C-alpha positions in Angstrom: 0.0 0.0 0.0 1.2 3.5 -0.9 0.4 6.7 0.8 -0.3 10.1 -0.8 0.5 12.0 2.4 2.5 11.1 5.5 1.5 11.9 9.1 2.0 15.6 9.7 2.1 17.6 12.9 -1.6 18.2 12.7 -2.5 14.5 12.6 -0.1 13.7 15.4 -1.8 16.4 17.5 -5.2 14.9 16.9 -3.9 11.5 17.9 -2.4 12.8 21.1 -5.6 14.7 22.0 -7.7 11.6 21.3 -5.4 9.4 23.5 -5.3 11.9 26.4 -9.1 12.4 26.2 -10.0 8.7 26.3 -7.4 7.8 29.0 -8.9 10.6 31.1 -12.5 9.4 30.3 -11.7 5.7 31.1 -10.0 6.6 34.4 -13.0 8.7 35.4 -15.5 6.0 34.5 -13.5 3.3 36.4 -13.3 5.5 39.5 -17.0 6.1 39.5 -17.8 2.5 38.9 -15.6 1.3 41.8 -17.1 3.9 44.1 -20.6 2.8 43.2 -19.6 -0.9 43.0 -21.2 -1.3 39.6 -19.8 -3.0 36.4 -18.1 -0.6 34.0 -16.7 -3.0 31.4 -19.0 -1.8 28.6 -17.1 1.5 28.5 -14.5 -0.3 26.5 -17.0 -1.1 23.7 -17.4 2.5 22.9 -13.7 3.1 23.2 -12.9 0.4 20.7 -15.6 1.6 18.2 -14.4 5.2 18.4 -10.8 4.3 18.2 -11.5 2.3 15.0 -13.4 5.0 13.2 -10.9 7.6 14.3 -8.1 5.5 12.9 -10.1 5.0 9.6 -10.5 8.7 9.3 -6.8 9.3 9.7 -6.1 6.6 7.1 -8.5 8.2 4.6 -6.8 11.6 5.1 -3.4 10.0 4.3 -4.7 8.9 0.9 -4.1 5.1 0.8 -3.4 3.8 -2.7 -3.4 0.1 -3.7 -4.3 -2.0 -6.7 -2.4 -1.6 -10.0 -4.2 -0.2 -13.1 -3.0 0.8 -16.5 -3.4 4.4 -17.8 -2.5 5.8 -21.3 -0.4 8.9 -21.1 -0.2 11.1 -24.3 2.4 13.7 -25.0 0.9 16.4 -27.3 2.7 19.6 -28.2 3.7 22.3 -30.7 7.0 23.8 -31.9 7.0 27.6 -31.4 9.7 30.0 -32.6 9.7 33.6 -31.2 11.5 36.1 -33.4 12.6 39.1 -31.3 13.5 42.4 -32.9 16.5 43.9 -31.1 17.0 47.0 -33.3 17.7 50.3 -31.5 14.1 51.4 -32.0 13.0 48.8 -29.4 14.6 51.0 -26.7 11.9 53.6 -27.3 9.9 54.6 -24.2 6.5 55.2 -25.7 5.7 51.9 -24.0 6.8 52.0 -20.4 9.5 51.3 -19.2 10.5 50.6 -22.8 9.3 48.6 -25.7 12.0 46.0 -25.1 11.5 45.7 -21.3 7.7 45.3 -21.8 8.2 42.6 -24.4 10.7 40.7 -22.1 8.1 40.7 -19.3 5.4 39.4 -21.7 7.7 36.8 -23.2 8.0 35.2 -19.7 4.2 34.9 -19.6 4.2 33.3 -23.0 6.8 30.8 -22.0 4.8 29.9 -18.9 1.7 29.4 -20.9 3.2 26.8 -23.2 5.0 24.5 -20.7 4.2 21.4 -22.8 5.5 22.9 -26.0 9.0 23.4 -27.4 9.9 27.1 -27.7 12.9 28.7 -29.4 14.1 32.3 -29.6 15.7 34.0 -32.5 17.0 37.6 -32.2 17.5 39.9 -35.1 17.9 43.4 -36.6 19.6 43.4 -40.0 20.9 39.9 -39.2 19.5 36.9 -37.3 21.0 34.9 -34.5 19.8 31.8 -32.6 19.4 32.9 -29.0 17.7 29.7 -27.7 17.0 26.5 -29.7 13.7 24.7 -29.4 13.5 23.4 -25.8 11.1 22.5 -23.0 13.4 24.1 -20.4 11.5 27.1 -19.1 14.3 28.1 -16.8 16.8 28.3 -19.6 14.3 30.3 -21.8 13.7 32.8 -19.0 17.4 33.2 -18.5 17.9 33.9 -22.2 14.9 36.4 -22.1 16.4 38.3 -19.2 19.7 38.9 -21.1 18.0 40.3 -24.2 19.3 43.8 -25.2 19.9 45.8 -28.4 23.7 45.4 -28.1 23.4 41.7 -28.9 22.9 42.3 -32.6 24.4 44.7 -35.2 22.1 47.7 -35.7 22.1 48.5 -39.4 18.4 48.5 -39.9 15.7 45.9 -39.6 15.2 42.9 -41.9 12.5 40.3 -41.3 13.8 37.9 -43.9 16.8 36.4 -42.0 14.9 35.5 -38.8 11.9 34.1 -40.8 14.3 32.0 -43.0 16.2 30.7 -39.9 12.9 29.8 -38.1 11.6 28.0 -41.2 14.7 26.0 -41.6 14.8 24.9 -38.0 11.1 24.0 -38.0 11.7 21.8 -41.0 14.8 20.1 -39.5 14.7 16.4 -40.1 15.5 15.8 -36.4 12.3 17.6 -35.3 9.7 15.3 -33.6 7.0 17.5 -35.1 5.9 16.5 -38.6 2.6 18.2 -39.0 3.0 21.7 -40.3 -0.2 22.9 -38.5 1.6 22.3 -35.2 4.5 24.7 -36.1 4.1 28.4 -35.1 6.2 31.5 -35.7 5.7 34.6 -33.6 7.4 37.8 -35.0 7.7 40.6 -32.5 8.8 44.0 -33.8 7.9 47.7 -34.1 7.2 47.1 -37.7 10.1 48.8 -39.7 11.3 46.3 -42.3 14.0 47.4 -44.7 14.7 43.9 -46.2 14.1 42.9 -49.8 13.6 39.1 -49.5 10.8 39.0 -46.9 8.1 38.3 -49.4 9.8 35.2 -50.7 10.3 33.7 -47.3 6.7 34.5 -46.4 5.4 32.8 -49.5 7.3 29.6 -48.4 5.8 29.8 -44.9 2.3 30.2 -46.5 2.9 27.3 -48.9 3.9 25.0 -46.0 0.9 26.0 -44.0 2.9 27.3 -41.0 1.1 29.9 -38.9 2.8 33.3 -38.6 1.6 35.6 -35.9 2.9 39.1 -35.6 3.0 41.3 -32.5 3.5 45.0 -33.0 5.1 47.0 -30.1 4.8 50.8 -29.8 2.5 53.7 -30.5 1.5 55.8 -33.5 2.7 58.8 -31.6 6.1 57.2 -31.0 8.9 58.7 -29.0 12.4 60.1 -29.4 15.2 57.5 -29.5 18.0 57.7 -26.9 21.4 56.3 -28.1 24.5 56.6 -26.0 22.9 59.0 -23.6 21.8 61.4 -26.3 18.8 61.7 -28.6 19.5 60.3 -32.0 19.6 62.9 -34.8 18.8 62.6 -38.5 20.8 64.1 -41.3 19.0 67.4 -40.8 20.0 67.6 -37.1 16.4 66.9 -35.9 15.6 64.4 -33.2 14.6 61.0 -34.6 11.1 59.8 -33.6 10.4 56.1 -33.9 6.7 55.0 -34.3 5.0 51.7 -34.6 4.5 50.8 -38.2 1.9 48.1 -38.2 1.3 47.9 -41.9 4.0 45.3 -42.7 3.2 43.2 -39.7 -0.5 43.1 -40.5 0.3 42.1 -44.1 2.7 39.3 -43.0 0.0 37.9 -40.8 -2.7 38.2 -43.5 -0.5 36.5 -46.1 0.1 33.4 -43.9 -3.5 33.1 -42.6 -2.2 34.2 -39.2 -3.2 37.2 -37.0 -1.8 40.5 -36.0 -1.6 41.6 -32.3 -0.4 44.7 -30.7 1.0 46.2 -27.5 0.4 50.0 -27.3 -0.2 52.6 -24.6 -3.8 51.4 -24.0 -4.0 47.9 -25.3 -2.1 44.6 -24.7 -3.1 41.7 -26.9 -0.6 39.1 -25.5 -3.4 37.2 -23.8 -5.3 37.0 -27.1 -2.1 35.8 -28.7 -1.7 33.1 -26.1 -5.3 32.0 -26.5 -5.0 31.9 -30.3 -1.9 29.7 -30.2 -3.5 27.5 -27.6 -6.3 26.8 -30.0 -3.9 25.4 -32.5 -4.0 21.6 -32.4 -0.7 20.1 -31.2 0.8 16.9 -32.6 0.8 13.6 -30.7 4.5 13.0 -29.8 4.3 9.9 -27.7 1.9 7.5 -26.2 2.7 5.1 -23.4 1.0 2.8 -20.8 1.9 3.5 -17.2 1.1 1.7 -14.0 -0.8 3.8 -11.6 -2.2 3.1 -8.1 -5.7 4.5 -7.4 -6.4 6.5 -4.2 -8.9 4.3 -2.3 -9.5 6.7 0.6 -13.3 6.4 0.1 -13.4 2.8 1.4 -11.9 3.9 4.7 -14.1 7.0 4.8 -17.3 5.0 4.2 -16.4 2.5 6.9 -15.6 5.4 9.4 -18.9 7.1 8.6 -20.8 3.8 9.1 -19.2 3.4 12.6 -19.9 7.0 13.5 -23.6 6.5 12.6 -23.6 3.3 14.7 -22.0 5.1 17.6 -24.7 7.8 17.5 -27.7 5.5 17.1 -26.6 2.8 19.6 -26.2 3.8 23.2 -24.2 1.7 25.7 -24.5 2.1 29.4 -21.1 2.5 30.8 -22.2 2.1 34.4 -25.2 0.0 35.5 -27.1 1.1 38.6 
């Protein structure tokens, strides 16, 4: 027999109180019986009954498990690549405390929401780099997320094609346990400025392979000045550069691949909607196995205890006969 719980301090306290109470009770009944010179042996009948159902209640609380049964356990999941824009414009503060810091916070929520799925992170600006390969390890993913900053990538503009190409190649890797394209997801997070020329070609491949592409725009239409090296960035005319969310490209990418566009701005946060949408995508069956499990049979002991309690209440026994 296996136990779900062990005896804790609470149960030990109940046992101690029960023992003290009944020893006191029996001593008192015996003293009274001797003084009155009457038989008092039947007091032990109640004692035995109450000890039995008290013990049965304790056993039920401890969760006794016995009897072997077979149960089928299925492992179902998806492969999700998050493409994170780390261009300098992600340091803008139109989203507090900054676009990047807000996204890092939300990325941890996304990782937590998909604990049965493999998640990978690709960082990019004009080039793309693998930050975290597809993994189930949430602690490692959160560590990678915490270290994200715009100095990790060269800042010569933003190009969506390299990260999309890298994600597509990794999702189609022969070693991947996921074979169904519908269980593969790409999430592109950016403020929307794409200066690449090959994005359309990669997007067409993603669409042809029926891989879902979701885009998450970060920023506001009002935008904010961009601080670089402790100074506001200037354009060729000497004016402060203002970076704004450009959602047009992100919306079009999502539309072309039958995905959806989501946004984080000053008044709206669609991350919960993004999580729900990905959750609604059917995962692929990775593995099925039969495992031996023991069933918790507490209800047998609880039923027996309740029956004895009912018997104790309905049947009275004279402890002292006069």
